[in-house]
C-alpha positions as a Markdown table, in Angstrom:
| # | Residue | x | y | z |
|---|---|---|---|---|
| 1 | Met | -15.1 | -55.1 | -42.8 |
| 2 | Arg | -18.1 | -54.9 | -40.5 |
| 3 | Val | -20.9 | -53.0 | -42.3 |
| 4 | Ala | -23.0 | -50.9 | -40.0 |
| 5 | Asn | -26.8 | -50.6 | -40.4 |
| 6 | Arg | -28.1 | -47.1 | -40.3 |
| 7 | Asp | -31.7 | -46.9 | -39.2 |
| 8 | Ser | -32.9 | -43.3 | -40.1 |
| 9 | Leu | -36.3 | -43.8 | -38.6 |
| 10 | Arg | -34.9 | -44.9 | -35.2 |
| 11 | Thr | -32.6 | -41.9 | -35.2 |
| 12 | Ala | -35.5 | -39.6 | -36.0 |
| 13 | Leu | -37.6 | -41.1 | -33.2 |
| 14 | Ala | -34.8 | -40.7 | -30.7 |
| 15 | Cys | -34.4 | -37.0 | -31.7 |
| 16 | Ala | -38.2 | -36.5 | -31.4 |
| 17 | Ala | -38.1 | -38.0 | -27.8 |
| 18 | Leu | -35.4 | -35.4 | -26.9 |
| 19 | Leu | -37.5 | -32.5 | -28.2 |
| 20 | Gly | -40.6 | -33.7 | -26.4 |
| 21 | Thr | -43.2 | -36.4 | -26.6 |
| 22 | Trp | -45.6 | -34.0 | -28.4 |
| 23 | Val | -43.6 | -34.1 | -31.6 |
| 24 | Ala | -45.1 | -36.5 | -34.2 |
| 25 | Val | -42.7 | -38.2 | -36.6 |
| 26 | Ala | -44.2 | -39.6 | -39.7 |
| 27 | Pro | -42.7 | -42.8 | -41.1 |
| 28 | Pro | -40.8 | -42.3 | -44.4 |
| 29 | Pro | -42.7 | -43.1 | -47.5 |
| 30 | Ala | -42.2 | -46.7 | -48.8 |
| 31 | Arg | -39.8 | -46.9 | -51.7 |
| 32 | Ala | -39.1 | -49.7 | -54.1 |
| 33 | Glu | -35.8 | -51.5 | -53.1 |
| 34 | Ala | -32.9 | -50.3 | -55.2 |
| 35 | Phe | -30.8 | -53.1 | -56.7 |
| 36 | Glu | -27.3 | -53.1 | -58.0 |
| 37 | Gln | -26.5 | -54.5 | -61.4 |
| 38 | Ala | -24.2 | -57.4 | -62.2 |
| 39 | Gly | -22.3 | -57.5 | -65.5 |
| 40 | Arg | -19.0 | -56.3 | -66.8 |
| 41 | Val | -16.5 | -55.1 | -64.1 |
| 42 | Pro | -12.9 | -53.9 | -64.3 |
| 43 | Ala | -10.6 | -56.8 | -63.6 |
| 44 | Ala | -8.0 | -54.5 | -62.0 |
| 45 | Arg | -10.5 | -53.6 | -59.3 |
| 46 | Tyr | -10.3 | -57.2 | -58.0 |
| 47 | Leu | -6.9 | -58.4 | -59.0 |
| 48 | Ser | -3.5 | -57.0 | -58.1 |
| 49 | Pro | -1.0 | -56.3 | -60.9 |
| 50 | Ala | 0.9 | -59.5 | -59.8 |
| 51 | Gln | -2.4 | -61.5 | -60.1 |
| 52 | Ser | -3.3 | -59.9 | -63.5 |
| 53 | Ser | -0.3 | -61.0 | -65.6 |
| 54 | Gly | 2.7 | -63.3 | -65.8 |
| 55 | Glu | 5.1 | -64.6 | -68.4 |
| 56 | Glu | 3.3 | -64.7 | -71.7 |
| 57 | Trp | -0.2 | -64.3 | -70.2 |
| 58 | Arg | -2.5 | -61.5 | -69.0 |
| 59 | Val | -6.0 | -61.1 | -67.8 |
| 60 | Ala | -8.5 | -59.3 | -70.2 |
| 61 | Pro | -9.4 | -55.8 | -68.9 |
| 62 | Glu | -13.0 | -56.7 | -68.0 |
| 63 | Ala | -14.5 | -59.6 | -66.2 |
| 64 | Asp | -18.1 | -60.8 | -66.1 |
| 65 | Asn | -19.8 | -60.7 | -62.7 |
| 66 | Asp | -22.9 | -62.7 | -61.8 |
| 67 | Gly | -23.6 | -60.9 | -58.6 |
| 68 | Ala | -20.9 | -62.8 | -56.6 |
| 69 | Phe | -18.2 | -64.3 | -58.8 |
| 70 | Asn | -16.1 | -62.8 | -61.5 |
| 71 | Thr | -15.3 | -64.9 | -64.6 |
| 72 | Tyr | -12.1 | -63.6 | -66.1 |
| 73 | Val | -10.4 | -64.4 | -69.4 |
| 74 | Val | -6.7 | -65.3 | -69.3 |
| 75 | Glu | -5.1 | -64.5 | -72.6 |
| 76 | Ser | -2.0 | -66.2 | -74.0 |
| 77 | Arg | -0.5 | -67.3 | -77.3 |
| 78 | Phe | -1.6 | -70.8 | -76.3 |
| 79 | Gly | -5.2 | -69.7 | -76.4 |
| 80 | Ser | -7.6 | -67.8 | -74.1 |
| 81 | Phe | -9.0 | -69.6 | -71.0 |
| 82 | Arg | -11.9 | -68.8 | -68.7 |
| 83 | Ala | -11.1 | -68.5 | -65.0 |
| 84 | Arg | -13.9 | -68.2 | -62.4 |
| 85 | Gly | -12.4 | -66.4 | -59.4 |
| 86 | Ala | -9.0 | -65.0 | -58.5 |
| 87 | Ala | -7.8 | -68.5 | -57.4 |
| 88 | Ser | -8.6 | -69.9 | -60.8 |
| 89 | Val | -6.7 | -67.1 | -62.5 |
| 90 | Ala | -3.6 | -68.1 | -60.5 |
| 91 | Leu | -4.1 | -71.7 | -61.5 |
| 92 | Arg | -4.5 | -70.8 | -65.2 |
| 93 | Gly | -1.2 | -68.8 | -64.9 |
| 94 | Arg | 0.5 | -71.9 | -63.6 |
| 95 | Glu | -0.9 | -74.0 | -66.4 |
| 96 | Ile | 0.5 | -71.5 | -69.0 |
| 97 | Ala | 3.8 | -71.7 | -67.2 |
| 98 | Ala | 3.6 | -75.5 | -67.6 |
| 99 | Leu | 2.9 | -75.1 | -71.4 |
| 100 | Leu | 5.9 | -72.8 | -71.7 |
| 101 | Glu | 8.0 | -75.4 | -69.9 |
| 102 | Leu | 6.8 | -78.2 | -72.2 |
| 103 | Glu | 7.5 | -76.0 | -75.2 |
| 104 | Ser | 11.0 | -75.4 | -73.9 |
| 105 | Val | 11.6 | -79.1 | -73.3 |
| 106 | Ser | 10.4 | -80.1 | -76.7 |
| 107 | Lys | 13.2 | -77.9 | -78.3 |
| 108 | Ser | 16.0 | -79.5 | -76.3 |
| 109 | Glu | 18.4 | -81.9 | -77.8 |
| 110 | Val | 17.8 | -84.4 | -75.0 |
| 111 | Phe | 14.1 | -84.5 | -75.8 |
| 112 | Leu | 14.7 | -84.7 | -79.6 |
| 113 | Asp | 17.1 | -87.6 | -79.0 |
| 114 | Ala | 14.5 | -89.3 | -76.7 |
| 115 | Val | 11.9 | -89.0 | -79.5 |
| 116 | Lys | 14.3 | -90.8 | -81.9 |
| 117 | Asp | 15.1 | -93.5 | -79.3 |
| 118 | Ser | 11.4 | -94.0 | -78.7 |
| 119 | Ala | 10.9 | -94.8 | -82.4 |
| 120 | Leu | 7.8 | -92.6 | -82.4 |
| 121 | Gly | 8.7 | -90.8 | -85.6 |
| 122 | Ser | 7.4 | -87.5 | -84.3 |
| 123 | Val | 5.6 | -86.0 | -81.4 |
| 124 | Glu | 3.0 | -83.3 | -81.6 |
| 125 | Thr | 4.3 | -80.3 | -79.6 |
| 126 | Val | 2.4 | -77.7 | -77.6 |
| 127 | Met | 1.6 | -75.3 | -80.5 |
| 128 | Ala | -0.2 | -78.1 | -82.3 |
| 129 | Phe | -2.9 | -78.0 | -79.6 |
| 130 | Val | -3.4 | -74.2 | -79.3 |
| 131 | Ala | -7.0 | -73.4 | -78.4 |
| 132 | Ser | -9.4 | -71.4 | -80.5 |
| 133 | Pro | -10.2 | -67.9 | -79.0 |
| 134 | Val | -12.4 | -68.3 | -76.0 |
| 135 | Glu | -16.1 | -67.6 | -76.4 |
| 136 | Thr | -17.4 | -64.5 | -74.7 |
| 137 | Val | -18.1 | -65.1 | -71.1 |
| 138 | Lys | -21.1 | -62.8 | -71.1 |
| 139 | Gly | -24.3 | -64.7 | -70.7 |
| 140 | Leu | -22.8 | -67.7 | -69.0 |
| 141 | Pro | -25.3 | -69.4 | -66.6 |
| 142 | Ser | -25.0 | -68.2 | -63.1 |
| 143 | Ala | -24.6 | -70.5 | -60.1 |
| 144 | Val | -25.3 | -67.6 | -57.7 |
| 145 | Gly | -29.1 | -68.2 | -57.9 |
| 146 | Arg | -28.7 | -71.6 | -56.1 |
| 147 | Leu | -25.9 | -70.5 | -53.8 |
| 148 | Phe | -28.0 | -69.1 | -51.0 |
| 149 | Arg | -31.0 | -71.3 | -51.5 |
| 150 | Arg | -32.1 | -74.4 | -49.6 |
| 151 | Thr | -30.6 | -77.6 | -50.9 |
| 152 | Gly | -33.1 | -80.0 | -52.5 |
| 153 | Phe | -31.6 | -83.0 | -50.9 |
| 154 | Gln | -30.1 | -83.7 | -47.4 |
| 155 | Leu | -28.7 | -86.8 | -45.7 |
| 156 | Lys | -30.5 | -86.9 | -42.4 |
| 157 | Glu | -27.6 | -88.3 | -40.4 |
| 158 | Ala | -24.2 | -89.9 | -40.8 |
| 159 | Tyr | -25.6 | -93.4 | -41.1 |
| 160 | Val | -28.7 | -92.7 | -43.3 |
| 161 | Asp | -29.1 | -94.8 | -46.4 |
| 162 | Leu | -29.1 | -92.6 | -49.6 |
| 163 | Arg | -32.0 | -94.5 | -51.2 |
| 164 | Glu | -34.3 | -94.1 | -48.2 |
| 165 | Ala | -33.5 | -90.4 | -47.8 |
| 166 | Lys | -34.0 | -89.8 | -51.5 |
| 167 | Glu | -37.3 | -91.7 | -51.6 |
| 168 | Glu | -38.5 | -89.6 | -48.6 |
| 169 | His | -37.5 | -86.4 | -50.4 |
| 170 | Glu | -39.3 | -87.5 | -53.6 |
| 171 | Gln | -42.4 | -88.4 | -51.6 |
| 172 | Lys | -42.5 | -85.0 | -50.1 |
| 173 | Gln | -42.1 | -83.4 | -53.5 |
| 174 | Ala | -44.9 | -85.6 | -54.9 |
| 175 | Ala | -47.2 | -84.7 | -52.0 |
| 176 | Arg | -46.5 | -81.0 | -52.5 |
| 177 | Ala | -47.2 | -81.2 | -56.2 |
| 178 | Glu | -50.4 | -83.1 | -55.5 |
| 179 | Ser | -51.6 | -80.5 | -53.0 |
| 180 | Glu | -50.8 | -77.6 | -55.4 |
| 181 | Ala | -52.7 | -79.4 | -58.2 |
| 182 | Ala | -55.7 | -79.9 | -56.0 |
| 183 | Ala | -55.7 | -76.2 | -55.0 |
| 184 | Ala | -55.2 | -75.0 | -58.6 |
| 185 | Ala | -58.1 | -73.4 | -60.6 |
| 186 | Asp | -57.5 | -75.9 | -63.4 |
| 187 | Pro | -56.7 | -79.3 | -61.8 |
| 188 | Glu | -56.0 | -80.9 | -65.2 |
| 189 | Ala | -53.4 | -78.3 | -66.2 |
| 190 | Ala | -51.8 | -78.5 | -62.7 |
| 191 | Ala | -51.5 | -82.3 | -63.1 |
| 192 | Ala | -50.0 | -82.0 | -66.5 |
| 193 | Leu | -47.5 | -79.5 | -65.2 |
| 194 | Ala | -46.5 | -81.9 | -62.4 |
| 195 | Ala | -46.1 | -84.8 | -64.9 |
| 196 | Glu | -43.9 | -82.5 | -67.0 |
| 197 | Gln | -41.7 | -81.6 | -64.0 |
| 198 | Arg | -41.3 | -85.3 | -63.1 |
| 199 | Ala | -40.3 | -86.1 | -66.7 |
| 200 | Ala | -37.8 | -83.2 | -66.7 |
| 201 | Ser | -36.3 | -84.5 | -63.4 |
| 202 | Glu | -35.9 | -88.0 | -64.8 |
| 203 | Glu | -34.3 | -86.6 | -67.9 |
| 204 | Arg | -31.8 | -84.6 | -65.8 |
| 205 | Glu | -30.9 | -87.7 | -63.8 |
| 206 | Glu | -30.2 | -89.7 | -67.0 |
| 207 | Lys | -28.1 | -86.9 | -68.4 |
| 208 | Leu | -26.2 | -86.6 | -65.0 |
| 209 | Lys | -25.4 | -90.4 | -65.1 |
| 210 | Glu | -24.1 | -90.1 | -68.7 |
| 211 | Leu | -22.0 | -87.1 | -67.8 |
| 212 | Ala | -20.7 | -88.8 | -64.7 |
| 213 | Lys | -19.6 | -91.8 | -66.7 |
| 214 | Lys | -17.8 | -89.7 | -69.3 |
| 215 | Glu | -16.0 | -87.5 | -66.7 |
| 216 | Ala | -14.9 | -90.5 | -64.7 |
| 217 | Leu | -13.7 | -92.4 | -67.7 |
| 218 | Asp | -11.8 | -89.4 | -69.1 |
| 219 | Tyr | -9.9 | -89.1 | -65.8 |
| 220 | Leu | -9.5 | -92.8 | -65.0 |
| 221 | Arg | -7.9 | -93.3 | -68.4 |
| 222 | Ile | -5.0 | -91.1 | -67.5 |
| 223 | Thr | -1.9 | -93.4 | -67.7 |
| 224 | Gly | 0.9 | -93.7 | -65.2 |
| 225 | Ala | 3.2 | -92.0 | -67.7 |
| 226 | Glu | 0.9 | -89.0 | -68.0 |
| 227 | Arg | 0.6 | -88.7 | -64.2 |
| 228 | Arg | 4.4 | -88.6 | -64.0 |
| 229 | Trp | 4.5 | -85.7 | -66.4 |
| 230 | Tyr | 1.7 | -83.8 | -64.4 |
| 231 | Ala | 3.8 | -84.5 | -61.3 |
| 232 | Ala | 7.0 | -83.3 | -62.8 |
| 233 | Leu | 5.3 | -80.0 | -63.8 |
| 234 | Gly | 3.3 | -79.8 | -60.6 |
| 235 | Val | -0.2 | -79.4 | -62.2 |
| 236 | Asp | -3.5 | -81.1 | -61.6 |
| 237 | Pro | -4.4 | -84.0 | -63.9 |
| 238 | Ser | -8.1 | -83.1 | -63.4 |
| 239 | Thr | -7.5 | -79.8 | -65.2 |
| 240 | Asp | -10.1 | -78.8 | -67.9 |
| 241 | Asn | -7.3 | -77.0 | -69.9 |
| 242 | Glu | -7.5 | -79.1 | -73.1 |
| 243 | Val | -4.4 | -77.6 | -74.6 |
| 244 | Leu | -2.3 | -78.8 | -71.6 |
| 245 | Arg | -4.1 | -82.2 | -71.4 |
| 246 | Arg | -3.5 | -83.0 | -75.0 |
| 247 | Ala | 0.1 | -81.8 | -74.9 |
| 248 | Ile | 0.9 | -84.0 | -71.9 |
| 249 | Arg | -0.9 | -87.0 | -73.5 |
| 250 | Ser | 1.4 | -86.5 | -76.6 |
| 251 | Tyr | 4.6 | -85.9 | -74.6 |
| 252 | Ala | 4.0 | -88.8 | -72.2 |
| 253 | Arg | 4.7 | -91.3 | -75.0 |
| 254 | Val | 8.4 | -90.3 | -74.9 |
| 255 | Glu | 10.5 | -92.3 | -72.5 |
| 256 | Gly | 13.2 | -90.6 | -70.3 |
| 257 | Leu | 11.2 | -88.0 | -68.4 |
| 258 | Thr | 13.9 | -87.7 | -65.7 |
| 259 | Arg | 16.5 | -86.6 | -68.2 |
| 260 | Phe | 14.6 | -83.5 | -69.4 |
| 261 | Gly | 15.2 | -81.4 | -66.4 |
| 262 | Met | 11.7 | -79.8 | -66.4 |
| 263 | Lys | 11.0 | -76.9 | -64.0 |
| 264 | Phe | 8.4 | -77.7 | -61.3 |
| 265 | Val | 5.6 | -75.1 | -61.8 |
| 266 | Gly | 3.7 | -76.0 | -58.6 |
| 267 | Ile | 0.6 | -74.7 | -56.8 |
| 268 | Pro | 0.1 | -70.9 | -56.7 |
| 269 | Val | -0.1 | -69.0 | -53.4 |
| 270 | Ile | -3.9 | -69.0 | -52.9 |
| 271 | Pro | -6.2 | -69.7 | -50.0 |
| 272 | Gly | -6.1 | -73.5 | -49.5 |
| 273 | Ala | -2.8 | -74.0 | -51.2 |
| 274 | Arg | -1.5 | -76.1 | -48.3 |
| 275 | Glu | -4.5 | -78.5 | -48.5 |
| 276 | Ile | -4.3 | -78.6 | -52.3 |
| 277 | Arg | -0.6 | -79.5 | -52.2 |
| 278 | Lys | -1.3 | -82.4 | -49.9 |
| 279 | Thr | -4.1 | -83.6 | -52.1 |
| 280 | Met | -1.9 | -83.3 | -55.2 |
| 281 | Gln | 0.7 | -85.6 | -53.7 |
| 282 | Leu | -1.9 | -88.3 | -53.5 |
| 283 | Val | -3.2 | -87.6 | -57.0 |
| 284 | Trp | 0.3 | -87.8 | -58.6 |
| 285 | Glu | 1.3 | -90.9 | -56.7 |
| 286 | Thr | -1.9 | -92.9 | -56.8 |
| 287 | Asp | -3.5 | -94.7 | -59.7 |
| 288 | Pro | -6.9 | -93.0 | -60.3 |
| 289 | Trp | -8.9 | -96.3 | -59.8 |
| 290 | Glu | -7.1 | -96.8 | -56.5 |
| 291 | Leu | -7.7 | -93.3 | -55.4 |
| 292 | Arg | -11.4 | -93.5 | -56.2 |
| 293 | Leu | -11.5 | -96.7 | -54.1 |
| 294 | Arg | -9.6 | -95.1 | -51.3 |
| 295 | Asn | -12.1 | -92.3 | -51.1 |
| 296 | Arg | -15.0 | -94.7 | -51.1 |
| 297 | Gln | -13.5 | -96.7 | -48.2 |
| 298 | Gln | -13.0 | -93.4 | -46.3 |
| 299 | Leu | -16.7 | -92.7 | -46.7 |
| 300 | Leu | -17.7 | -96.2 | -45.7 |
| 301 | Ala | -15.4 | -96.0 | -42.6 |
| 302 | Ala | -17.2 | -92.8 | -41.6 |
| 303 | Gly | -20.4 | -94.7 | -41.5 |
| 304 | Leu | -22.0 | -93.8 | -44.8 |
| 305 | Ser | -23.7 | -96.4 | -47.0 |
| 306 | Glu | -22.2 | -97.9 | -50.1 |
| 307 | Glu | -24.9 | -96.1 | -52.2 |
| 308 | Thr | -24.1 | -92.8 | -50.6 |
| 309 | Ala | -20.4 | -93.2 | -51.3 |
| 310 | Arg | -21.0 | -94.1 | -54.9 |
| 311 | Ala | -23.4 | -91.3 | -55.4 |
| 312 | Phe | -20.8 | -88.9 | -54.1 |
| 313 | Glu | -18.0 | -90.3 | -56.3 |
| 314 | Asp | -20.2 | -90.4 | -59.4 |
| 315 | Asn | -21.2 | -86.8 | -59.3 |
| 316 | Pro | -19.4 | -85.3 | -62.3 |
| 317 | Tyr | -19.3 | -81.8 | -60.9 |
| 318 | Leu | -16.6 | -82.6 | -58.4 |
| 319 | Thr | -13.3 | -83.8 | -59.9 |
| 320 | Leu | -11.5 | -86.7 | -58.3 |
| 321 | Thr | -8.9 | -84.2 | -57.1 |
| 322 | Gln | -11.6 | -82.0 | -55.5 |
| 323 | Gln | -13.3 | -85.1 | -53.9 |
| 324 | Thr | -10.0 | -86.2 | -52.4 |
| 325 | Gly | -9.3 | -82.7 | -51.1 |
| 326 | Leu | -12.8 | -82.3 | -49.7 |
| 327 | Leu | -12.5 | -85.6 | -47.8 |
| 328 | Ala | -9.0 | -84.7 | -46.5 |
| 329 | Thr | -10.4 | -81.3 | -45.3 |
| 330 | Leu | -13.3 | -83.0 | -43.5 |
| 331 | Asp | -10.6 | -85.0 | -41.6 |
| 332 | Glu | -9.2 | -81.7 | -40.4 |
| 333 | Met | -12.6 | -81.0 | -38.8 |
| 334 | Arg | -12.7 | -84.4 | -37.0 |
| 335 | Ala | -14.4 | -83.0 | -33.9 |
| 336 | Val | -17.1 | -81.1 | -35.9 |
| 337 | Ala | -20.6 | -82.8 | -36.0 |
| 338 | Gly | -22.7 | -82.9 | -39.2 |
| 339 | Arg | -19.8 | -83.3 | -41.6 |
| 340 | Glu | -21.9 | -85.7 | -43.6 |
| 341 | Arg | -24.1 | -82.7 | -44.6 |
| 342 | Leu | -21.2 | -81.5 | -46.8 |
| 343 | Ile | -21.2 | -84.9 | -48.5 |
| 344 | Ala | -24.9 | -84.5 | -49.1 |
| 345 | Arg | -24.2 | -81.1 | -50.7 |
| 346 | Gly | -21.6 | -82.9 | -52.9 |
| 347 | Ile | -24.2 | -85.4 | -54.1 |
| 348 | Asp | -26.7 | -82.6 | -55.0 |
| 349 | Leu | -24.4 | -80.4 | -57.1 |
| 350 | Ala | -25.8 | -79.2 | -60.4 |
| 351 | Ser | -22.7 | -77.6 | -62.1 |
| 352 | Lys | -18.9 | -77.5 | -61.9 |
| 353 | Glu | -19.2 | -74.0 | -60.6 |
| 354 | Glu | -21.2 | -75.3 | -57.6 |
| 355 | Gly | -18.5 | -78.0 | -57.2 |
| 356 | Gln | -15.8 | -75.4 | -57.1 |
| 357 | Gln | -17.8 | -73.3 | -54.6 |
| 358 | Leu | -18.4 | -76.3 | -52.3 |
| 359 | Phe | -14.7 | -77.3 | -52.3 |
| 360 | Gln | -13.6 | -73.7 | -51.6 |
| 361 | Ser | -16.2 | -73.1 | -48.9 |
| 362 | Thr | -15.2 | -76.3 | -47.1 |
| 363 | Ile | -11.6 | -75.3 | -47.1 |
| 364 | Leu | -12.5 | -71.9 | -45.8 |
| 365 | Leu | -14.7 | -73.4 | -43.0 |
| 366 | Ala | -11.8 | -75.6 | -42.0 |
| 367 | Arg | -9.5 | -72.6 | -41.9 |
| 368 | His | -12.0 | -70.8 | -39.7 |
| 369 | His | -12.2 | -73.8 | -37.4 |
| 370 | Leu | -8.4 | -74.2 | -37.0 |
| 371 | Ala | -7.3 | -70.5 | -37.0 |
| 372 | Thr | -10.3 | -68.2 | -36.1 |
| 373 | Arg | -12.9 | -69.9 | -34.0 |
| 374 | Pro | -13.6 | -73.6 | -33.4 |
| 375 | Leu | -16.7 | -75.1 | -35.1 |
| 376 | Ala | -19.1 | -77.3 | -33.3 |
| 377 | Glu | -21.5 | -78.4 | -36.1 |
| 378 | Ile | -22.2 | -78.2 | -39.9 |
| 379 | Leu | -25.8 | -77.3 | -40.3 |
| 380 | Ala | -28.3 | -78.6 | -42.8 |
| 381 | Gly | -29.9 | -76.0 | -45.1 |
| 382 | Thr | -28.5 | -74.1 | -48.1 |
| 383 | Glu | -26.0 | -74.8 | -50.9 |
| 384 | Leu | -23.6 | -72.4 | -49.1 |
| 385 | Pro | -22.5 | -74.4 | -46.0 |
| 386 | Val | -23.2 | -72.8 | -42.6 |
| 387 | Ala | -21.6 | -73.9 | -39.4 |
| 388 | Arg | -22.3 | -73.2 | -35.7 |
| 389 | Thr | -19.2 | -72.3 | -33.7 |
| 390 | Ala | -18.4 | -73.6 | -30.2 |
| 391 | Asp | -19.4 | -70.2 | -28.7 |
| 392 | Gly | -22.8 | -70.2 | -30.5 |
| 393 | Arg | -22.2 | -68.1 | -33.6 |
| 394 | Leu | -23.4 | -69.0 | -37.1 |
| 395 | Val | -20.7 | -68.6 | -39.8 |
| 396 | Ala | -20.6 | -69.1 | -43.5 |
| 397 | Ala | -17.5 | -68.6 | -45.7 |
| 398 | Leu | -17.5 | -67.8 | -49.4 |
| 399 | Ala | -14.7 | -67.3 | -51.9 |
| 400 | Ala | -16.7 | -64.7 | -53.9 |
| 401 | Asp | -14.8 | -62.0 | -55.8 |
| 402 | Ala | -17.4 | -59.2 | -55.8 |
| 403 | Leu | -20.8 | -59.4 | -54.0 |
| 404 | Phe | -23.4 | -57.0 | -55.2 |
| 405 | Trp | -27.0 | -56.5 | -54.0 |
| 406 | Thr | -28.6 | -57.6 | -57.3 |
| 407 | Glu | -32.2 | -58.6 | -57.4 |
| 408 | Glu | -31.2 | -62.3 | -57.7 |
| 409 | Val | -28.7 | -62.1 | -54.8 |
| 410 | Ala | -31.3 | -60.2 | -52.7 |
| 411 | Arg | -33.9 | -63.0 | -53.2 |
| 412 | Gly | -31.3 | -65.6 | -52.5 |
| 413 | Met | -30.1 | -63.9 | -49.3 |
| 414 | Ala | -33.7 | -63.5 | -48.1 |
| 415 | Glu | -34.2 | -67.3 | -48.5 |
| 416 | Phe | -30.7 | -67.9 | -46.9 |
| 417 | Ala | -31.6 | -65.8 | -43.9 |
| 418 | Ala | -35.1 | -67.4 | -43.6 |
| 419 | Thr | -33.5 | -70.9 | -43.7 |
| 420 | Tyr | -31.5 | -70.2 | -40.6 |
| 421 | Arg | -33.8 | -67.8 | -38.8 |
| 422 | Gly | -35.0 | -70.5 | -36.4 |
| 423 | Glu | -31.4 | -71.5 | -35.5 |
| 424 | Pro | -30.3 | -70.1 | -32.1 |
| 425 | Ala | -27.2 | -67.9 | -32.5 |
| 426 | Thr | -25.4 | -65.2 | -30.7 |
| 427 | Val | -24.2 | -63.7 | -34.0 |
| 428 | Arg | -24.6 | -64.5 | -37.7 |
| 429 | Glu | -21.5 | -63.9 | -39.8 |
| 430 | Leu | -20.7 | -64.1 | -43.5 |
| 431 | Trp | -17.0 | -64.2 | -44.3 |
| 432 | Ile | -16.0 | -63.2 | -47.8 |
| 433 | Val | -12.6 | -63.6 | -49.4 |
| 434 | Gly | -13.3 | -60.8 | -52.0 |
| 435 | Ile | -15.1 | -57.5 | -51.8 |
| 436 | Ala | -18.7 | -56.9 | -50.8 |
| 437 | Ser | -20.4 | -53.7 | -51.9 |
| 438 | Glu | -21.7 | -51.4 | -49.2 |
| 439 | Arg | -25.3 | -52.1 | -50.4 |
| 440 | Phe | -24.8 | -55.8 | -50.0 |
| 441 | Gly | -23.5 | -55.3 | -46.5 |
| 442 | Glu | -26.5 | -53.2 | -45.6 |
| 443 | Gly | -29.0 | -55.7 | -47.1 |
| 444 | Ala | -27.3 | -58.6 | -45.3 |
| 445 | Lys | -27.4 | -56.7 | -42.0 |
| 446 | Lys | -31.1 | -56.1 | -42.3 |
| 447 | Leu | -31.5 | -59.8 | -42.6 |
| 448 | Gly | -29.4 | -60.4 | -39.5 |
| 449 | Trp | -26.0 | -61.3 | -41.0 |
| 450 | Thr | -22.9 | -59.3 | -40.5 |
| 451 | Val | -20.5 | -59.2 | -43.5 |
| 452 | Phe | -16.7 | -59.4 | -43.2 |
| 453 | Asp | -15.1 | -59.0 | -46.6 |
| 454 | Glu | -11.5 | -59.0 | -47.8 |
| 455 | Trp | -10.8 | -61.9 | -45.5 |
| 456 | Gln | -7.1 | -62.7 | -45.6 |
| 457 | Val | -7.0 | -66.5 | -45.4 |
| 458 | Val | -3.6 | -67.1 | -47.1 |
| 459 | Thr | -1.3 | -68.5 | -44.4 |
| 460 | Ala | 2.5 | -69.1 | -44.2 |
| 461 | Asp | 1.8 | -72.7 | -45.0 |
| 462 | Asp | 0.2 | -71.7 | -48.3 |
| 463 | Glu | 3.3 | -69.7 | -49.2 |
| 464 | Glu | 5.7 | -72.6 | -48.6 |
| 465 | Gly | 5.9 | -76.2 | -49.7 |
| 466 | Asp | 6.6 | -76.2 | -53.4 |
| 467 | Glu | 10.2 | -77.3 | -52.8 |
| 468 | Glu | 8.9 | -80.3 | -50.8 |
| 469 | Ser | 6.3 | -81.0 | -53.4 |
| 470 | Ala | 8.9 | -80.9 | -56.2 |
| 471 | Ala | 11.2 | -83.3 | -54.4 |
| 472 | Ala | 8.3 | -85.7 | -53.7 |
| 473 | Ala | 7.3 | -85.5 | -57.3 |
| 474 | Gly | 10.8 | -86.2 | -58.5 |
| 475 | Gly | 11.2 | -82.6 | -59.8 |
């Protein structure tokens, strides 16, 4: 949807000119900008009936919106699970289908005989791992505040060394803090504040390293038997669905997987399903340590340093599946300059929500490149990636559910527009998978960006392929 900008003052002036130059038109009085409010929204406004429920699960009537993304609650007898965005709802539905399939298998005579043959005594089944009711989603920290803002760290070029670039960034930050302290009315207080900020940054880095180690070990400890169960069901081993993870860990001790005749659940029809299926084949077939090394070698072959590659793979906010998928998607944009800037964004992530956004936006940019308008370059700048097309447009793509012109979003969009104001462009376009409010469209237009929402990016390739995936997985 292209949102038009109505300039009432310009219209009034034009009318005045028609009536005669003697007519004076006073400018309208200045008014405080009206902002929309984020918060609870009806889930049915943003999800179709088919997206809202499935066998033994349904989406709660209301979702929590942070100004751009909806966090839904998917309810089932296996527990209630958060899902950020419509695509995550679809993935949660498939995970619940996988739990149903595991429950069905555990009741079969073939499985019970296999348990006896395995001399395990007993195996905890799905219902033993049922989750407690999900905590309310209201008040969850929002990632939208950083989405439109300038990234704190950039790789300068494909061959830059991470340590040098980071040192330069830290030197600039230190210089800025020093100048602010010198200009402050109370130099001692300003210096103390700068020291506190440095300490907080160091503490964050230490916590990040610990989290990275834990996340990596959690995934890298997945056994080959567990991977075969994930493959047979067609779900992602990187899932944060603890009920499913614990159930598969229990069931994987039982030998004879091929005898159980499990139904292949597979990947839902969502934007990027084709890319995700390709990635899942690698994830199911490859030992996690080998896959991590394969990704690192791909980065090294692209000209990045060992330190940069390790910083990317150690960030806990992109799962190994997402890292593998992101690198595969960059391969699809082989002729596009500046792809290393997406790797830089991957290094600088501060939450799993940001990791999900980066992964989705990269897939959407690749779709735009292959099906809408070829891209020439990925630009440095904000957390939300922006690309220049071959014909001189600036484009950004976002898998947001519901964009509102909240005060936080308005501030972010102003910084986003300012970041790219100096970039030459014939047109500036923001492509949204979900729905943008009229007020958001107007606000973006005033900043020079045209909004296209309800972008249909599901392709025929997304709707096909589960049969091939099932066959490849042995399902």
